[in-house]
C-alpha positions as CSV (number, residue, x, y, z in Angstrom):
1,M,27.8,-25.6,8.6
2,N,29.1,-23.4,5.7
3,T,26.9,-20.5,6.9
4,L,28.2,-20.9,10.5
5,I,31.8,-20.7,9.3
6,R,31.2,-17.9,6.8
7,K,29.4,-15.8,9.5
8,S,32.2,-16.5,12.0
9,L,34.9,-15.5,9.6
10,G,32.9,-12.4,8.7
11,A,32.8,-11.4,12.3
12,A,36.6,-11.9,12.5
13,I,37.0,-9.5,9.6
14,L,35.0,-6.8,11.3
15,I,36.8,-7.1,14.6
16,S,40.2,-7.2,12.8
17,L,39.4,-3.8,11.2
18,G,38.6,-2.3,14.7
19,S,41.7,-3.9,16.2
20,Y,43.9,-2.5,13.4
21,G,42.3,0.9,14.1
22,I,43.3,0.6,17.7
23,L,46.9,0.1,16.6
24,V,47.2,2.9,14.1
25,V,44.8,5.6,15.1
26,E,46.8,7.8,17.5
27,N,43.8,9.2,19.5
28,P,42.7,6.4,21.8
29,Y,39.2,7.9,22.2
30,V,38.7,8.1,18.5
31,S,40.0,4.5,17.9
32,A,37.8,3.2,20.7
33,M,34.8,4.8,19.1
34,L,35.6,3.5,15.7
35,F,35.9,0.0,17.0
36,T,32.1,0.1,17.7
37,L,31.5,-0.3,13.9
38,G,32.6,-3.9,14.2
39,L,30.1,-5.0,16.9
40,L,27.3,-2.9,15.5
41,T,27.7,-4.5,12.1
42,I,28.1,-8.0,13.6
43,C,24.8,-7.6,15.5
44,K,22.9,-6.0,12.7
45,L,24.0,-8.7,10.2
46,K,23.7,-11.5,12.7
47,L,27.3,-12.6,12.3
48,N,29.0,-14.9,14.8
49,L,31.4,-13.4,17.3
50,F,32.4,-15.7,20.1
51,T,32.3,-12.9,22.7
52,G,28.8,-11.9,21.5
53,K,27.5,-15.4,21.6
54,C,29.1,-17.1,24.6
55,G,26.9,-15.4,27.2
56,F,23.8,-17.0,25.7
57,I,25.1,-20.5,25.6
58,L,23.0,-21.6,28.7
59,E,19.9,-20.6,26.8
60,N,20.6,-22.2,23.4
61,H,22.9,-25.0,24.4
62,K,24.8,-24.8,21.1
63,W,28.2,-25.8,22.5
64,K,29.5,-27.3,19.2
65,D,28.5,-24.2,17.3
66,L,30.1,-22.0,19.9
67,F,33.4,-23.9,19.6
68,I,33.3,-23.6,15.8
69,I,32.6,-19.9,16.1
70,L,35.6,-19.5,18.5
71,L,37.9,-21.5,16.2
72,C,36.9,-19.5,13.1
73,N,37.2,-16.2,15.0
74,L,40.7,-17.2,16.2
75,I,42.0,-18.6,12.9
76,G,40.5,-15.8,10.8
77,G,41.6,-13.1,13.3
78,Y,45.2,-14.3,13.5
79,A,45.5,-14.7,9.7
80,L,44.1,-11.2,9.1
81,G,46.3,-9.7,11.8
82,Y,49.3,-11.5,10.1
83,V,48.4,-9.8,6.8
84,Y,47.9,-6.4,8.5
85,G,51.4,-6.8,9.9
86,F,52.8,-6.2,6.4
87,M,50.9,-2.8,6.1
88,S,52.6,-0.8,8.8
89,E,55.8,-1.2,11.0
90,D,54.1,1.1,13.5
91,A,51.2,-1.3,13.8
92,V,53.6,-4.2,14.4
93,G,55.4,-2.2,17.1
94,A,52.2,-1.3,18.8
95,A,50.9,-4.8,18.6
96,L,54.1,-6.2,20.0
97,L,53.9,-3.8,22.9
98,K,50.4,-4.9,23.6
99,V,51.2,-8.6,23.6
100,Q,54.3,-8.1,25.7
101,S,52.2,-6.2,28.3
102,W,50.0,-9.3,29.0
103,E,50.7,-11.4,32.0
104,I,49.3,-14.6,33.3
105,S,47.7,-13.2,36.5
106,G,44.5,-12.7,38.4
107,G,44.3,-9.1,37.2
108,Y,44.5,-10.1,33.6
109,F,41.8,-12.7,34.2
110,I,39.5,-10.1,35.9
111,R,40.1,-7.7,32.9
112,A,39.0,-10.5,30.6
113,M,35.9,-11.2,32.7
114,L,34.9,-7.5,32.7
115,C,35.2,-7.5,28.9
116,G,32.9,-10.5,28.9
117,V,30.4,-8.6,31.1
118,I,30.4,-5.6,28.8
119,M,30.1,-7.7,25.7
120,F,27.1,-9.5,27.1
121,I,25.4,-6.2,28.1
122,A,26.1,-4.6,24.7
123,V,24.7,-7.6,22.8
124,K,21.7,-8.1,25.2
125,L,20.8,-4.4,24.9
126,Y,21.1,-4.6,21.1
127,N,18.8,-7.6,21.1
128,E,16.4,-5.6,23.3
129,G,16.3,-2.7,20.7
130,T,19.1,-0.3,21.6
131,S,22.6,0.2,20.3
132,L,23.6,2.3,23.4
133,G,25.4,-0.7,25.0
134,I,27.6,-0.9,21.9
135,F,28.4,2.8,21.7
136,I,29.2,3.1,25.4
137,G,30.4,-0.4,26.3
138,I,32.9,-1.0,23.5
139,P,34.9,2.3,24.1
140,M,34.7,1.6,27.8
141,F,36.3,-1.9,27.6
142,I,39.0,-0.6,25.2
143,L,39.8,2.5,27.3
144,C,39.8,0.5,30.5
145,G,42.2,-2.0,29.1
146,F,39.8,-5.0,29.4
147,Q,40.9,-8.0,27.5
148,H,38.9,-9.2,24.4
149,C,40.2,-12.6,23.2
150,I,39.4,-12.1,19.5
151,A,41.0,-8.6,19.4
152,N,44.0,-10.1,21.3
153,V,44.5,-12.9,18.7
154,I,44.5,-10.2,16.0
155,Y,47.2,-8.2,17.8
156,M,49.2,-11.5,18.1
157,G,48.8,-11.9,14.3
158,V,50.0,-8.4,13.6
159,A,53.0,-9.0,15.9
160,K,53.5,-12.5,14.4
161,T,53.8,-14.0,17.8
162,F,51.7,-16.0,20.3
163,H,51.0,-15.5,24.0
164,P,49.4,-18.1,26.3
165,A,47.4,-15.3,28.0
166,L,45.0,-15.7,25.1
167,F,43.6,-18.8,26.8
168,I,42.9,-16.8,30.0
169,A,41.2,-14.1,27.9
170,I,38.9,-16.8,26.3
171,I,37.9,-18.3,29.6
172,G,37.5,-14.8,31.2
173,N,35.3,-13.5,28.4
174,L,33.2,-16.7,28.6
175,L,32.8,-16.6,32.4
176,G,32.3,-12.8,32.5
177,S,29.4,-13.1,30.0
178,L,27.9,-16.0,31.8
179,F,28.3,-14.2,35.2
180,M,26.3,-11.3,33.8
181,W,23.7,-13.6,32.1
182,Y,23.1,-15.1,35.6
183,F,22.1,-11.8,37.0
184,I,19.8,-10.7,34.2
185,P,16.2,-12.0,34.7
186,Q,15.3,-14.4,31.9
187,K,12.0,-14.4,30.2
188,E,9.6,-16.9,31.5
189,S,8.3,-19.6,29.2
């Protein structure tokens, strides 16, 4: 259990660095590319990121572990974001603008599902031996405005606020990942 929690908090740290970069690096293409370091490191070190694990839940059936991963990612992400909020007023302003732009709508849900699709593809390709899914997929979801629940909780922490659209992002990320998993042929036993 300690390892599960530690690896989940470690993943939150890495995503928080990328999220902070999104807020403070002015060039969106550069910040989107820098964000890839988080998922690449998470995959390489086998850390626990909800959006990287949820698409495989129908294979491993570790629902309790997935819930703990999500909880640790959310708590750790919000806490780190909260601390980052003391580093830069510009970051706070950028985070607040992001959070205020979220809406509880079908479009937001679809953007969360598409993020889940990309996250599943990126991790699946990494597991198959290539990092291309990370280096192409992560900038794509960021530049397209797709909604990543763990990055979003970090933005909320920086802005020191909460938005219920987080729950839509969590469900959308999960369902988007499972949707893509369904269409990928599974290895036969």
